[in-house]
Gaussian input, Z-matrix of N, CA and C with variables (Angstrom, degrees):
# hf/3-21g

backbone

0 1
 N
 C     1     B1
 C     2     B2     1     A1
 N     3     B3     2     A2     1     D1
 C     4     B4     3     A3     2     D2
 C     5     B5     4     A4     3     D3
 N     6     B6     5     A5     4     D4
 C     7     B7     6     A6     5     D5
 C     8     B8     7     A7     6     D6
 N     9     B9     8     A8     7     D7
 C    10    B10     9     A9     8     D8
 C    11    B11    10    A10     9     D9
 N    12    B12    11    A11    10    D10
 C    13    B13    12    A12    11    D11
 C    14    B14    13    A13    12    D12
 N    15    B15    14    A14    13    D13
 C    16    B16    15    A15    14    D14
 C    17    B17    16    A16    15    D15
 N    18    B18    17    A17    16    D16
 C    19    B19    18    A18    17    D17
 C    20    B20    19    A19    18    D18
 N    21    B21    20    A20    19    D19
 C    22    B22    21    A21    20    D20
 C    23    B23    22    A22    21    D21
 N    24    B24    23    A23    22    D22
 C    25    B25    24    A24    23    D23
 C    26    B26    25    A25    24    D24
 N    27    B27    26    A26    25    D25
 C    28    B28    27    A27    26    D26
 C    29    B29    28    A28    27    D27
 N    30    B30    29    A29    28    D28
 C    31    B31    30    A30    29    D29
 C    32    B32    31    A31    30    D30
 N    33    B33    32    A32    31    D31
 C    34    B34    33    A33    32    D32
 C    35    B35    34    A34    33    D33
 N    36    B36    35    A35    34    D34
 C    37    B37    36    A36    35    D35
 C    38    B38    37    A37    36    D36
 N    39    B39    38    A38    37    D37
 C    40    B40    39    A39    38    D38
 C    41    B41    40    A40    39    D39
 N    42    B42    41    A41    40    D40
 C    43    B43    42    A42    41    D41
 C    44    B44    43    A43    42    D42
 N    45    B45    44    A44    43    D43
 C    46    B46    45    A45    44    D44
 C    47    B47    46    A46    45    D45
 N    48    B48    47    A47    46    D46
 C    49    B49    48    A48    47    D47
 C    50    B50    49    A49    48    D48
 N    51    B51    50    A50    49    D49
 C    52    B52    51    A51    50    D50
 C    53    B53    52    A52    51    D51
 N    54    B54    53    A53    52    D52
 C    55    B55    54    A54    53    D53
 C    56    B56    55    A55    54    D54
 N    57    B57    56    A56    55    D55
 C    58    B58    57    A57    56    D56
 C    59    B59    58    A58    57    D57
 N    60    B60    59    A59    58    D58
 C    61    B61    60    A60    59    D59
 C    62    B62    61    A61    60    D60
 N    63    B63    62    A62    61    D61
 C    64    B64    63    A63    62    D62
 C    65    B65    64    A64    63    D63
 N    66    B66    65    A65    64    D64
 C    67    B67    66    A66    65    D65
 C    68    B68    67    A67    66    D66
 N    69    B69    68    A68    67    D67
 C    70    B70    69    A69    68    D68
 C    71    B71    70    A70    69    D69
 N    72    B72    71    A71    70    D70
 C    73    B73    72    A72    71    D71
 C    74    B74    73    A73    72    D72
 N    75    B75    74    A74    73    D73
 C    76    B76    75    A75    74    D74
 C    77    B77    76    A76    75    D75
 N    78    B78    77    A77    76    D76
 C    79    B79    78    A78    77    D77
 C    80    B80    79    A79    78    D78
 N    81    B81    80    A80    79    D79
 C    82    B82    81    A81    80    D80
 C    83    B83    82    A82    81    D81
 N    84    B84    83    A83    82    D82
 C    85    B85    84    A84    83    D83
 C    86    B86    85    A85    84    D84
 N    87    B87    86    A86    85    D85
 C    88    B88    87    A87    86    D86
 C    89    B89    88    A88    87    D87
 N    90    B90    89    A89    88    D88
 C    91    B91    90    A90    89    D89
 C    92    B92    91    A91    90    D90
 N    93    B93    92    A92    91    D91
 C    94    B94    93    A93    92    D92
 C    95    B95    94    A94    93    D93
 N    96    B96    95    A95    94    D94
 C    97    B97    96    A96    95    D95
 C    98    B98    97    A97    96    D96
 N    99    B99    98    A98    97    D97
 C   100   B100    99    A99    98    D98
 C   101   B101   100   A100    99    D99
 N   102   B102   101   A101   100   D100
 C   103   B103   102   A102   101   D101
 C   104   B104   103   A103   102   D102
 N   105   B105   104   A104   103   D103
 C   106   B106   105   A105   104   D104
 C   107   B107   106   A106   105   D105
 N   108   B108   107   A107   106   D106
 C   109   B109   108   A108   107   D107
 C   110   B110   109   A109   108   D108
 N   111   B111   110   A110   109   D109
 C   112   B112   111   A111   110   D110
 C   113   B113   112   A112   111   D111
 N   114   B114   113   A113   112   D112
 C   115   B115   114   A114   113   D113
 C   116   B116   115   A115   114   D114
 N   117   B117   116   A116   115   D115
 C   118   B118   117   A117   116   D116
 C   119   B119   118   A118   117   D117
 N   120   B120   119   A119   118   D118
 C   121   B121   120   A120   119   D119
 C   122   B122   121   A121   120   D120
 N   123   B123   122   A122   121   D121
 C   124   B124   123   A123   122   D122
 C   125   B125   124   A124   123   D123
 N   126   B126   125   A125   124   D124
 C   127   B127   126   A126   125   D125
 C   128   B128   127   A127   126   D126
 N   129   B129   128   A128   127   D127
 C   130   B130   129   A129   128   D128
 C   131   B131   130   A130   129   D129
 N   132   B132   131   A131   130   D130
 C   133   B133   132   A132   131   D131
 C   134   B134   133   A133   132   D132
 N   135   B135   134   A134   133   D133
 C   136   B136   135   A135   134   D134
 C   137   B137   136   A136   135   D135
 N   138   B138   137   A137   136   D136
 C   139   B139   138   A138   137   D137
 C   140   B140   139   A139   138   D138
 N   141   B141   140   A140   139   D139
 C   142   B142   141   A141   140   D140
 C   143   B143   142   A142   141   D141
 N   144   B144   143   A143   142   D142
 C   145   B145   144   A144   143   D143
 C   146   B146   145   A145   144   D144
 N   147   B147   146   A146   145   D145
 C   148   B148   147   A147   146   D146
 C   149   B149   148   A148   147   D147
 N   150   B150   149   A149   148   D148
 C   151   B151   150   A150   149   D149
 C   152   B152   151   A151   150   D150
 N   153   B153   152   A152   151   D151
 C   154   B154   153   A153   152   D152
 C   155   B155   154   A154   153   D153
 N   156   B156   155   A155   154   D154
 C   157   B157   156   A156   155   D155
 C   158   B158   157   A157   156   D156
 N   159   B159   158   A158   157   D157
 C   160   B160   159   A159   158   D158
 C   161   B161   160   A160   159   D159
 N   162   B162   161   A161   160   D160
 C   163   B163   162   A162   161   D161
 C   164   B164   163   A163   162   D162
 N   165   B165   164   A164   163   D163
 C   166   B166   165   A165   164   D164
 C   167   B167   166   A166   165   D165
 N   168   B168   167   A167   166   D166
 C   169   B169   168   A168   167   D167
 C   170   B170   169   A169   168   D168
 N   171   B171   170   A170   169   D169
 C   172   B172   171   A171   170   D170
 C   173   B173   172   A172   171   D171
 N   174   B174   173   A173   172   D172
 C   175   B175   174   A174   173   D173
 C   176   B176   175   A175   174   D174
 N   177   B177   176   A176   175   D175
 C   178   B178   177   A177   176   D176
 C   179   B179   178   A178   177   D177
 N   180   B180   179   A179   178   D178
 C   181   B181   180   A180   179   D179
 C   182   B182   181   A181   180   D180
 N   183   B183   182   A182   181   D181
 C   184   B184   183   A183   182   D182
 C   185   B185   184   A184   183   D183
 N   186   B186   185   A185   184   D184
 C   187   B187   186   A186   185   D185
 C   188   B188   187   A187   186   D186
 N   189   B189   188   A188   187   D187
 C   190   B190   189   A189   188   D188
 C   191   B191   190   A190   189   D189
 N   192   B192   191   A191   190   D190
 C   193   B193   192   A192   191   D191
 C   194   B194   193   A193   192   D192
 N   195   B195   194   A194   193   D193
 C   196   B196   195   A195   194   D194
 C   197   B197   196   A196   195   D195
 N   198   B198   197   A197   196   D196
 C   199   B199   198   A198   197   D197
 C   200   B200   199   A199   198   D198
 N   201   B201   200   A200   199   D199
 C   202   B202   201   A201   200   D200
 C   203   B203   202   A202   201   D201
 N   204   B204   203   A203   202   D202
 C   205   B205   204   A204   203   D203
 C   206   B206   205   A205   204   D204
 N   207   B207   206   A206   205   D205
 C   208   B208   207   A207   206   D206
 C   209   B209   208   A208   207   D207
 N   210   B210   209   A209   208   D208
 C   211   B211   210   A210   209   D209
 C   212   B212   211   A211   210   D210
 N   213   B213   212   A212   211   D211
 C   214   B214   213   A213   212   D212
 C   215   B215   214   A214   213   D213
 N   216   B216   215   A215   214   D214
 C   217   B217   216   A216   215   D215
 C   218   B218   217   A217   216   D216
 N   219   B219   218   A218   217   D217
 C   220   B220   219   A219   218   D218
 C   221   B221   220   A220   219   D219
 N   222   B222   221   A221   220   D220
 C   223   B223   222   A222   221   D221
 C   224   B224   223   A223   222   D222
 N   225   B225   224   A224   223   D223
 C   226   B226   225   A225   224   D224
 C   227   B227   226   A226   225   D225
 N   228   B228   227   A227   226   D226
 C   229   B229   228   A228   227   D227
 C   230   B230   229   A229   228   D228
 N   231   B231   230   A230   229   D229
 C   232   B232   231   A231   230   D230
 C   233   B233   232   A232   231   D231
 N   234   B234   233   A233   232   D232
 C   235   B235   234   A234   233   D233
 C   236   B236   235   A235   234   D234
 N   237   B237   236   A236   235   D235
 C   238   B238   237   A237   236   D236
 C   239   B239   238   A238   237   D237
 N   240   B240   239   A239   238   D238
 C   241   B241   240   A240   239   D239
 C   242   B242   241   A241   240   D240
 N   243   B243   242   A242   241   D241
 C   244   B244   243   A243   242   D242
 C   245   B245   244   A244   243   D243
 N   246   B246   245   A245   244   D244
 C   247   B247   246   A246   245   D245
 C   248   B248   247   A247   246   D246
 N   249   B249   248   A248   247   D247
 C   250   B250   249   A249   248   D248
 C   251   B251   250   A250   249   D249
 N   252   B252   251   A251   250   D250
 C   253   B253   252   A252   251   D251
 C   254   B254   253   A253   252   D252
 N   255   B255   254   A254   253   D253
 C   256   B256   255   A255   254   D254
 C   257   B257   256   A256   255   D255
 N   258   B258   257   A257   256   D256
 C   259   B259   258   A258   257   D257
 C   260   B260   259   A259   258   D258
 N   261   B261   260   A260   259   D259
 C   262   B262   261   A261   260   D260
 C   263   B263   262   A262   261   D261
 N   264   B264   263   A263   262   D262
 C   265   B265   264   A264   263   D263
 C   266   B266   265   A265   264   D264
 N   267   B267   266   A266   265   D265
 C   268   B268   267   A267   266   D266
 C   269   B269   268   A268   267   D267
 N   270   B270   269   A269   268   D268
 C   271   B271   270   A270   269   D269
 C   272   B272   271   A271   270   D270
 N   273   B273   272   A272   271   D271
 C   274   B274   273   A273   272   D272
 C   275   B275   274   A274   273   D273
 N   276   B276   275   A275   274   D274
 C   277   B277   276   A276   275   D275
 C   278   B278   277   A277   276   D276
 N   279   B279   278   A278   277   D277
 C   280   B280   279   A279   278   D278
 C   281   B281   280   A280   279   D279
 N   282   B282   281   A281   280   D280
 C   283   B283   282   A282   281   D281
 C   284   B284   283   A283   282   D282
 N   285   B285   284   A284   283   D283
 C   286   B286   285   A285   284   D284
 C   287   B287   286   A286   285   D285
 N   288   B288   287   A287   286   D286
 C   289   B289   288   A288   287   D287
 C   290   B290   289   A289   288   D288
 N   291   B291   290   A290   289   D289
 C   292   B292   291   A291   290   D290
 C   293   B293   292   A292   291   D291

   B1=1.4494
   B2=1.5330
   B3=1.2883
   B4=1.4609
   B5=1.5246
   B6=1.3382
   B7=1.4662
   B8=1.5334
   B9=1.3269
   B10=1.4640
   B11=1.5182
   B12=1.3269
   B13=1.4585
   B14=1.5260
   B15=1.3218
   B16=1.4611
   B17=1.5321
   B18=1.3158
   B19=1.4761
   B20=1.5205
   B21=1.3161
   B22=1.4687
   B23=1.5246
   B24=1.3360
   B25=1.4659
   B26=1.5302
   B27=1.3306
   B28=1.4586
   B29=1.5262
   B30=1.3213
   B31=1.4684
   B32=1.5221
   B33=1.3187
   B34=1.4642
   B35=1.5166
   B36=1.3080
   B37=1.4543
   B38=1.5142
   B39=1.3213
   B40=1.4547
   B41=1.5263
   B42=1.3277
   B43=1.4597
   B44=1.5254
   B45=1.3058
   B46=1.4685
   B47=1.5249
   B48=1.3152
   B49=1.4609
   B50=1.5330
   B51=1.3166
   B52=1.4745
   B53=1.5192
   B54=1.3193
   B55=1.4622
   B56=1.5146
   B57=1.3359
   B58=1.4565
   B59=1.5162
   B60=1.3397
   B61=1.4698
   B62=1.5233
   B63=1.2952
   B64=1.4548
   B65=1.5213
   B66=1.3236
   B67=1.4664
   B68=1.5234
   B69=1.3188
   B70=1.4613
   B71=1.5178
   B72=1.3129
   B73=1.4557
   B74=1.5265
   B75=1.3158
   B76=1.4529
   B77=1.5199
   B78=1.3161
   B79=1.4585
   B80=1.5226
   B81=1.3108
   B82=1.4631
   B83=1.5214
   B84=1.2872
   B85=1.4614
   B86=1.5075
   B87=1.3298
   B88=1.4626
   B89=1.5228
   B90=1.2930
   B91=1.4571
   B92=1.5305
   B93=1.3080
   B94=1.4695
   B95=1.5256
   B96=1.3030
   B97=1.4641
   B98=1.5206
   B99=1.3126
   B100=1.4597
   B101=1.5218
   B102=1.3274
   B103=1.4579
   B104=1.5172
   B105=1.3152
   B106=1.4557
   B107=1.5190
   B108=1.3298
   B109=1.4623
   B110=1.5160
   B111=1.3153
   B112=1.4580
   B113=1.5265
   B114=1.2947
   B115=1.4603
   B116=1.5258
   B117=1.3054
   B118=1.4626
   B119=1.5326
   B120=1.3339
   B121=1.4625
   B122=1.5309
   B123=1.3312
   B124=1.4646
   B125=1.5314
   B126=1.3388
   B127=1.4660
   B128=1.5250
   B129=1.3224
   B130=1.4649
   B131=1.5212
   B132=1.3244
   B133=1.4657
   B134=1.5315
   B135=1.3220
   B136=1.4635
   B137=1.5268
   B138=1.3225
   B139=1.4611
   B140=1.5337
   B141=1.3262
   B142=1.4653
   B143=1.5226
   B144=1.3286
   B145=1.4657
   B146=1.5273
   B147=1.3278
   B148=1.4648
   B149=1.5292
   B150=1.3260
   B151=1.4639
   B152=1.5299
   B153=1.3212
   B154=1.4638
   B155=1.5261
   B156=1.3319
   B157=1.4653
   B158=1.5315
   B159=1.3182
   B160=1.4562
   B161=1.5184
   B162=1.3105
   B163=1.4593
   B164=1.5289
   B165=1.3356
   B166=1.4673
   B167=1.5310
   B168=1.3198
   B169=1.4592
   B170=1.5293
   B171=1.3254
   B172=1.4578
   B173=1.5205
   B174=1.3182
   B175=1.4585
   B176=1.5158
   B177=1.3520
   B178=1.4650
   B179=1.5271
   B180=1.3119
   B181=1.4717
   B182=1.5254
   B183=1.3370
   B184=1.4597
   B185=1.5325
   B186=1.3304
   B187=1.4663
   B188=1.5279
   B189=1.3308
   B190=1.4639
   B191=1.5251
   B192=1.3320
   B193=1.4676
   B194=1.5275
   B195=1.3149
   B196=1.4728
   B197=1.5291
   B198=1.3090
   B199=1.4668
   B200=1.5232
   B201=1.3208
   B202=1.4698
   B203=1.5273
   B204=1.3105
   B205=1.4739
   B206=1.5316
   B207=1.3258
   B208=1.4636
   B209=1.5302
   B210=1.3175
   B211=1.4700
   B212=1.5257
   B213=1.3302
   B214=1.4615
   B215=1.5207
   B216=1.3089
   B217=1.4674
   B218=1.5217
   B219=1.3187
   B220=1.4732
   B221=1.5182
   B222=1.3096
   B223=1.4533
   B224=1.5154
   B225=1.3159
   B226=1.4612
   B227=1.5197
   B228=1.3099
   B229=1.4574
   B230=1.5240
   B231=1.3115
   B232=1.4768
   B233=1.5282
   B234=1.3378
   B235=1.4625
   B236=1.5291
   B237=1.3314
   B238=1.4654
   B239=1.5316
   B240=1.3153
   B241=1.4719
   B242=1.5290
   B243=1.3135
   B244=1.4646
   B245=1.5287
   B246=1.3384
   B247=1.4578
   B248=1.5251
   B249=1.3376
   B250=1.4744
   B251=1.5271
   B252=1.3273
   B253=1.4660
   B254=1.5270
   B255=1.3324
   B256=1.4676
   B257=1.5283
   B258=1.3193
   B259=1.4689
   B260=1.5302
   B261=1.3258
   B262=1.4744
   B263=1.5271
   B264=1.3362
   B265=1.4666
   B266=1.5223
   B267=1.3317
   B268=1.4645
   B269=1.5298
   B270=1.3315
   B271=1.4671
   B272=1.5218
   B273=1.3307
   B274=1.4714
   B275=1.5350
   B276=1.3287
   B277=1.4657
   B278=1.5310
   B279=1.3293
   B280=1.4739
   B281=1.5251
   B282=1.3086
   B283=1.4714
   B284=1.5330
   B285=1.3175
   B286=1.4671
   B287=1.5183
   B288=1.3253
   B289=1.4473
   B290=1.5071
   B291=1.3210
   B292=1.4779
   B293=1.5031
   A1=107.88
   A2=115.98
   A3=121.73
   A4=110.74
   A5=117.33
   A6=119.66
   A7=110.42
   A8=115.80
   A9=120.58
   A10=111.90
   A11=117.15
   A12=122.47
   A13=109.31
   A14=115.96
   A15=120.49
   A16=108.64
   A17=117.17
   A18=120.86
   A19=110.88
   A20=116.74
   A21=120.76
   A22=111.05
   A23=117.16
   A24=120.12
   A25=110.57
   A26=117.22
   A27=119.78
   A28=110.24
   A29=117.09
   A30=121.02
   A31=111.82
   A32=118.11
   A33=121.76
   A34=114.84
   A35=118.58
   A36=119.24
   A37=114.80
   A38=117.31
   A39=119.91
   A40=107.87
   A41=116.53
   A42=121.93
   A43=108.98
   A44=116.24
   A45=121.82
   A46=109.12
   A47=116.17
   A48=121.30
   A49=108.48
   A50=116.64
   A51=120.16
   A52=111.61
   A53=116.63
   A54=120.95
   A55=113.99
   A56=117.28
   A57=120.90
   A58=115.15
   A59=117.33
   A60=119.39
   A61=109.63
   A62=115.99
   A63=121.84
   A64=108.59
   A65=117.26
   A66=121.93
   A67=107.42
   A68=115.56
   A69=121.59
   A70=107.56
   A71=116.82
   A72=122.30
   A73=107.20
   A74=116.14
   A75=121.37
   A76=106.71
   A77=115.25
   A78=120.70
   A79=109.72
   A80=115.72
   A81=121.33
   A82=110.14
   A83=116.11
   A84=121.88
   A85=108.79
   A86=116.96
   A87=119.83
   A88=111.29
   A89=118.22
   A90=127.50
   A91=110.51
   A92=117.14
   A93=122.25
   A94=108.50
   A95=117.00
   A96=122.37
   A97=108.63
   A98=116.89
   A99=121.31
   A100=108.95
   A101=115.37
   A102=122.30
   A103=106.64
   A104=116.69
   A105=120.26
   A106=108.03
   A107=116.22
   A108=122.00
   A109=110.05
   A110=116.21
   A111=117.78
   A112=107.76
   A113=118.06
   A114=121.12
   A115=113.08
   A116=117.81
   A117=121.81
   A118=109.34
   A119=118.70
   A120=121.23
   A121=113.13
   A122=117.83
   A123=120.41
   A124=110.64
   A125=116.16
   A126=120.30
   A127=110.56
   A128=116.96
   A129=120.32
   A130=111.29
   A131=116.18
   A132=120.60
   A133=109.95
   A134=116.71
   A135=121.21
   A136=111.12
   A137=116.57
   A138=120.54
   A139=111.07
   A140=117.00
   A141=120.89
   A142=110.33
   A143=116.81
   A144=120.46
   A145=111.32
   A146=116.51
   A147=120.34
   A148=111.55
   A149=117.08
   A150=120.33
   A151=111.68
   A152=118.09
   A153=121.74
   A154=113.15
   A155=117.17
   A156=120.82
   A157=112.16
   A158=115.49
   A159=121.69
   A160=115.08
   A161=117.99
   A162=121.02
   A163=110.40
   A164=118.07
   A165=119.55
   A166=112.29
   A167=118.09
   A168=121.95
   A169=111.55
   A170=116.92
   A171=121.41
   A172=111.33
   A173=116.20
   A174=122.40
   A175=110.21
   A176=114.79
   A177=121.14
   A178=108.51
   A179=116.65
   A180=120.63
   A181=110.81
   A182=116.76
   A183=120.25
   A184=110.93
   A185=116.90
   A186=120.91
   A187=110.32
   A188=115.98
   A189=121.04
   A190=109.86
   A191=117.43
   A192=121.00
   A193=111.19
   A194=117.06
   A195=121.08
   A196=110.86
   A197=117.34
   A198=120.79
   A199=110.22
   A200=117.35
   A201=120.54
   A202=111.28
   A203=116.58
   A204=119.69
   A205=109.77
   A206=117.39
   A207=121.81
   A208=110.77
   A209=117.09
   A210=120.94
   A211=111.55
   A212=117.61
   A213=121.37
   A214=113.70
   A215=118.18
   A216=119.81
   A217=109.52
   A218=115.98
   A219=120.62
   A220=110.77
   A221=115.18
   A222=120.48
   A223=113.41
   A224=113.93
   A225=121.59
   A226=108.45
   A227=117.10
   A228=121.26
   A229=109.76
   A230=116.71
   A231=119.54
   A232=114.23
   A233=118.35
   A234=120.80
   A235=112.81
   A236=117.91
   A237=120.37
   A238=112.90
   A239=118.61
   A240=122.51
   A241=112.60
   A242=117.63
   A243=121.34
   A244=113.72
   A245=117.84
   A246=118.88
   A247=110.94
   A248=117.09
   A249=120.36
   A250=110.53
   A251=116.61
   A252=120.45
   A253=109.68
   A254=116.14
   A255=120.33
   A256=110.76
   A257=117.75
   A258=121.41
   A259=110.93
   A260=117.42
   A261=120.12
   A262=110.69
   A263=116.61
   A264=119.98
   A265=110.16
   A266=116.25
   A267=120.08
   A268=111.70
   A269=117.04
   A270=121.02
   A271=111.86
   A272=117.76
   A273=121.85
   A274=112.69
   A275=116.79
   A276=120.61
   A277=110.81
   A278=116.31
   A279=118.51
   A280=109.63
   A281=117.89
   A282=120.38
   A283=109.70
   A284=115.52
   A285=118.98
   A286=109.42
   A287=115.79
   A288=121.46
   A289=114.09
   A290=118.14
   A291=120.86
   A292=109.89
   D1=134.60
   D2=179.79
   D3=-81.71
   D4=152.49
   D5=175.20
   D6=-60.65
   D7=150.75
   D8=-179.83
   D9=-66.03
   D10=-39.23
   D11=-178.30
   D12=-137.43
   D13=147.83
   D14=173.20
   D15=-78.13
   D16=169.94
   D17=176.86
   D18=-57.54
   D19=-42.68
   D20=179.85
   D21=-64.66
   D22=-41.64
   D23=179.05
   D24=-63.85
   D25=-39.96
   D26=176.83
   D27=-60.02
   D28=-44.12
   D29=-178.42
   D30=-66.55
   D31=-40.48
   D32=-172.34
   D33=-88.44
   D34=-17.31
   D35=-171.33
   D36=-106.76
   D37=-4.78
   D38=178.35
   D39=-121.87
   D40=115.15
   D41=-179.59
   D42=-135.40
   D43=176.70
   D44=176.47
   D45=-116.05
   D46=144.10
   D47=174.77
   D48=-80.39
   D49=172.09
   D50=176.87
   D51=-59.22
   D52=-33.57
   D53=179.49
   D54=-80.89
   D55=-3.37
   D56=176.90
   D57=97.37
   D58=-3.38
   D59=178.78
   D60=-70.21
   D61=151.54
   D62=177.56
   D63=-81.93
   D64=128.32
   D65=177.76
   D66=-114.05
   D67=124.52
   D68=179.58
   D69=-115.82
   D70=123.57
   D71=178.01
   D72=-115.30
   D73=116.53
   D74=177.71
   D75=-105.47
   D76=110.45
   D77=-173.81
   D78=-127.96
   D79=87.51
   D80=176.42
   D81=-104.49
   D82=24.53
   D83=-177.27
   D84=124.90
   D85=159.85
   D86=-174.48
   D87=-59.54
   D88=140.91
   D89=-9.91
   D90=-87.48
   D91=153.72
   D92=175.40
   D93=-77.90
   D94=146.03
   D95=177.12
   D96=-109.23
   D97=133.46
   D98=178.74
   D99=-120.55
   D100=132.18
   D101=176.18
   D102=-122.75
   D103=134.70
   D104=177.96
   D105=-120.91
   D106=126.15
   D107=-177.65
   D108=-121.80
   D109=141.33
   D110=170.37
   D111=-80.55
   D112=-176.13
   D113=-176.05
   D114=-89.48
   D115=23.45
   D116=179.10
   D117=-74.34
   D118=111.06
   D119=-178.30
   D120=-59.40
   D121=-34.50
   D122=179.99
   D123=-64.15
   D124=-40.04
   D125=178.91
   D126=-64.65
   D127=-44.26
   D128=179.91
   D129=-65.14
   D130=-39.73
   D131=178.21
   D132=-61.37
   D133=-46.25
   D134=179.18
   D135=-62.41
   D136=-43.74
   D137=179.55
   D138=-62.16
   D139=-42.70
   D140=178.51
   D141=-61.27
   D142=-45.33
   D143=-179.59
   D144=-61.46
   D145=-45.61
   D146=-178.95
   D147=-67.24
   D148=-37.58
   D149=-179.25
   D150=-67.94
   D151=-32.08
   D152=-177.61
   D153=-87.66
   D154=-21.86
   D155=-173.72
   D156=-59.03
   D157=126.00
   D158=175.06
   D159=73.97
   D160=6.33
   D161=-179.07
   D162=-93.90
   D163=149.49
   D164=179.58
   D165=-64.07
   D166=-20.50
   D167=178.53
   D168=-96.89
   D169=4.89
   D170=179.46
   D171=-86.58
   D172=-165.25
   D173=-177.86
   D174=-115.21
   D175=156.61
   D176=178.12
   D177=-128.94
   D178=162.05
   D179=176.36
   D180=-60.18
   D181=-32.32
   D182=178.10
   D183=-63.04
   D184=-34.88
   D185=176.76
   D186=-62.77
   D187=-44.12
   D188=-179.84
   D189=-63.16
   D190=-44.03
   D191=179.74
   D192=-61.80
   D193=-41.50
   D194=179.70
   D195=-65.02
   D196=-42.98
   D197=178.31
   D198=-63.57
   D199=-42.65
   D200=-179.84
   D201=-66.39
   D202=-32.36
   D203=176.61
   D204=-61.23
   D205=-45.18
   D206=178.59
   D207=-65.53
   D208=-36.07
   D209=-178.42
   D210=-66.41
   D211=-26.09
   D212=-175.37
   D213=-92.17
   D214=7.14
   D215=177.33
   D216=-59.36
   D217=143.40
   D218=178.76
   D219=-73.70
   D220=149.64
   D221=174.00
   D222=91.15
   D223=-178.19
   D224=179.86
   D225=-85.27
   D226=115.22
   D227=-177.77
   D228=-146.22
   D229=161.62
   D230=-176.87
   D231=-73.96
   D232=1.22
   D233=-176.49
   D234=-101.67
   D235=5.11
   D236=-174.36
   D237=-62.56
   D238=-26.18
   D239=179.92
   D240=-83.86
   D241=-3.55
   D242=-173.15
   D243=-65.66
   D244=-23.15
   D245=179.74
   D246=-64.45
   D247=-35.31
   D248=176.66
   D249=-65.80
   D250=-38.51
   D251=178.24
   D252=-65.80
   D253=-43.00
   D254=178.28
   D255=-60.02
   D256=-39.94
   D257=179.80
   D258=-64.85
   D259=-39.61
   D260=178.77
   D261=-66.13
   D262=-39.95
   D263=177.97
   D264=-67.21
   D265=-44.20
   D266=-178.60
   D267=-60.40
   D268=-31.36
   D269=178.96
   D270=-66.76
   D271=-16.14
   D272=177.89
   D273=-91.78
   D274=-4.71
   D275=-176.50
   D276=-94.53
   D277=151.53
   D278=174.55
   D279=-69.82
   D280=161.19
   D281=177.09
   D282=-56.03
   D283=149.84
   D284=179.08
   D285=-59.44
   D286=143.24
   D287=179.90
   D288=87.34
   D289=-0.94
   D290=178.97
   D291=-94.22

């Protein structure tokens, strides 16, 4: 899977307004789309969840289960922190059954 944006696109498409809001300009050819967000973390979290939902580059409950399986391995291993990562991913998923 290719990265969503190149380094240059990251630099050029995310700016701040005079009031401090985040301005995102996605310009892959006419017309360009502009989204302006305030610094409300709940709004950004919701937007991230909606943008990833149902996309091939998004997350699934199966991904969370697989990560948690690795986190529960016995002994000292480099995967012990994975449960926190699984929780962050799970927070981007819709409730089960939706």
